[in-house]
N, C-alpha and C positions, 0 to 999 in steps of 0.2 A: 381453528374453529372448534367450538365447544361440542361436547358429546350429545347435546340436546338442541342443537341450533335449529331454529325454525319450528320447534314443537311448542305446544300449548299445554300447560300442566295446571290442574286444579288440586289444591292441597287443603284437606280439612284439618282444623286445629292448628293452623299455620301461624297463629300469634305468639306462641311461646314454645320453649323446649325443644323437642325433635323437629316439630313442624316448622318453627321459625328457621332452625338450621337448615332444613331441607329446601325451604323456599329460597333462601339466600343462595345455597349452593346449586340448586338447579337453575336458578336465574344466571348465576355466573357461568353456567354451561350453555347458555343461549336460549333457554326455554322462557316464554312468556308465562307469567304466573297469576292465577286466581287464588288469592290467599283468603280462605274461609276461616273465620272465627266468630262465633256468636258473641263472645265476650262474657265469660261466666267464671264464677269461683271454682275451685276444684270439685266442689260438691254439686255444682251445676246451677247455682243460683245467678241471677243475672248481675253482670258488673256494670258500673256507670258507662264505661267506654270499651271499645273492642280493641285489642293489640294488633288486630289485623292491619289497621291503618298505619301503625308504627313499622311493621315489617316491610309494608308496601313503600313507605318513604325511604327506608333504607336501601331497598333494591333500586329504586329510582335514583337515589343519590349515587349509587354505584354504576349508573348507566344502563340499568335493566329495564324491563317493562313489566308492570305489575298493576293489578287492581285488587281492591278489598272487596270481600263478600261477607255479609254480616247475618246471612240467613240461617235458620236452624235446620241443620241437615238431618235431624231425626224426624222430619216431616217430608211427606211426598212434594209438597210445594218447595221446600227448601232444597231437596235433591234436584228437582227440576230447575230450579231458579239458578243453582250453581252452573249447571250445564249450559242454560240459556245465556248466562252472563259471559261465559267463555266464548260461546259462538257470537255473541253481540260484539264484544270488545276485540276479539282476536280471529274470528272467522271460523273456528273449529275447537275441538278438544281431542288432544292426542293421549294425554296421561292423566290418570286419576289416582291420587294417593289418599287413602282413607285412614286417618289418624286421630280425628276428634272423639273425645270421650270424657266422661267424669268418673269420679270414684266415691263410693260410700261404703266403707268397710264395716261389716258386722259378721259375728258368727251366725251360722245358719239358724240357730235356735233363738236369736233376737233380732232378726232382720225384718223391717217393716215392708209392706207391699210396695209403698211408694219408693223406697229406696231401691228395691229390686227393679221396678219399672223404670226409674230414671237411668240407672246404669245400663240396663239392656237396650233402652231406647237410644241413648247417645252412641253406644259402641256398635251394637249389632244392627239396630233398625237404621241407624245412621249410614252404616256401610251398605246396606241394601238400598236406601233410597237414593244415594248418589249413583250406585252402580246400576240401578234400574234405568235411569235416564242417560247415563254415560255410555252404557253398553249399546243402547238403541242408537245413539249418534254414532258410535265406533262401528257398529255393525253396517250402517249405511256406507261408510267410508272404507270398510274392509281394513281398518287398522286401529290399534288401540293397546294401551298399557295400563293395567290396573294393579296397584300394589296396596294391599290390605295390611294394616298393622294388627297383629295378634299379640300374644305375650306367652312366655313360658309358664306364666300362671295358669294357662289353659290346662296344663298337666296336673293341677291341683294346688290351690293355695287356701289353707284352712280358714283364714279370716276374711276371705273375699269370694263368697259363693256367687254373688251377682257378677263380678268382674270376671271371675273364672268361667262362668256359663257363657257370658258374652264373648270373650276371647275364643273359647273353644267353638262356639257358633261360628265365629268369623272363619275358622279354619274350614269348617264344612261348607260354608258359603263360597270360600275361595276354591275349593276343589270342585264343587259344582259349576261355579262360573267358568272355570278354566276348561272343564269338560265341554260345556255348553258353546263357547265362544271361540274355541281354537279354529274351527273351520273358517271363521271370518277374519282371521290375522289378528285376533286379540288375545293377549296373554293376561294371565292373572295369578299373582303369587302373594305369599304372606311373609311377614317379618316378625321375629322374636327380638325386639331390641333391649339392650341394656345401656341406659345412659342416665345421668343425673338430671332430673327434672322436678318440678314442684310435686309431681305425683310421688316420686321416690322419696322426696323430703318427708312424707308422712310416715315412712316406716323407720324401723330401728337401724340407722346407718351402721352402727358397731357390729350388729349381727349379720347384716348382709354386706358389709364393707363396701358401701356405696358412698361416694363423696357427696356432700351437700351440693346442691345445684349452683348456689352462689360461689362455689370454689372449683367448679368443674372445667372451666376453660382451660384448654392446654393439657388436660389429663386424659387418661383412658376413658373417663366417664363423660367427656365433652360430648353433647348431642351431634356435633358435626361429624363425628366418627361413624354414624349411621348412614351418612350420605352415599358413600361410594357404592354400597350394594343397591340402594334404591336408585341411583343414577344408572347403574348398569342395567337393572330390570326395566327401567324405563326407556332404554335406548334400543336402536334398531338391531344391535349385536345380540340382544337377548330374545330374538323372535322365536327361538325354539325352546325357550325356558318358560314353562308354564305349569301351574299346579303344584308348585313347590313351596317349601318353608325353608327360610333361611334365618340363622341367628346372627346378630351383630352385637359384639361385646368388645368394647376397647378397639383394639387394632386387629382383631380376628373376626372371621366370617366362618358359620358353621352351616352346613347342609344337613338338614334333619331327615331321618328315614321315616317313611310313611308306615303307618300301622299295618302290620300283617300278621297272618296266623302263625303261631309258634308251635303249639302241639295239639293234637286231636285225640280224643279218647273214643275208641270204637267198640261196638258190641255187635254179636251176631243176630240180635233181635231185641225186643223191648227189654228195658233194664228191670230187674228186681231191685227195689229201692235199697236193701241191705247192701247187695253186691255193688251197686252204683256208689254208695257212700265209701265203701272200702276201696273201690277203684279210684275215686277222687283223691282220697287221702294218700294213696300211693303215688299218684301221677300229678294231676293238674293242680291240686291244692298244695303241692309242695314247692319248695325253692321258689317262692313268689318274690318278685321284685316290685317295689314301689315305683310309681312314675317319678321320673326325675325332672327337677325343675331347672337344672343347669347342666 
């Protein structure tokens, strides 16, 4: 019996890369799959067809149950439509995996407003739109699993201000959702994935040591390696795991520590500015560590 037997999962961005691997792996564990993919280029421009239909065909050929959803989940209509389709086709929605998003890399000093909006809409607003309607449905049933895909770029990626902001926003949304829904039997966690996809193909592989996506199958960078942690978080056995961030890279899984106070500078009363400057230089402004992306 599969780890997700009898469950219904909606996966955004399921047409390729990590989403495709997750859809097939979760279906193999018994889940019915709603595979969402609008069908766009990496920059978010509309493509002639959606690969969601292809992954659905593969799942069905392997004996699984799946349907394609081609709606734009960065809209409220799309978020509602994804949940409505799951309920119509399979009677319920147990699991939501938010993965869809586009990328338009620019340095902060030459990024256009449209580039910023498109990336934030696809990643952050898209995660909200699906979660808004999925959580309402799950709350009524007192059961649900939400897995959001963030990125270690949320810790600071210099050429990706919009992507970094979106992925950091997803962390905040994850923590808020986890806090708000725990009482209803719903968990919400986030993933920092490392896998070779068309998105990583746009960066300098030699510098980051990431295998091109066309050569990733069977290597540590194969997107299928992200599946075990997602399947665990989507399962009944992870009922007490919520509000957490896990990294998946190759054959390893990392649990990230939440941001917490490190040092505090106290004074007996209002600061004199010169004294404050001196105290800062001796204490909080010394021995600083940059955010680590890995």
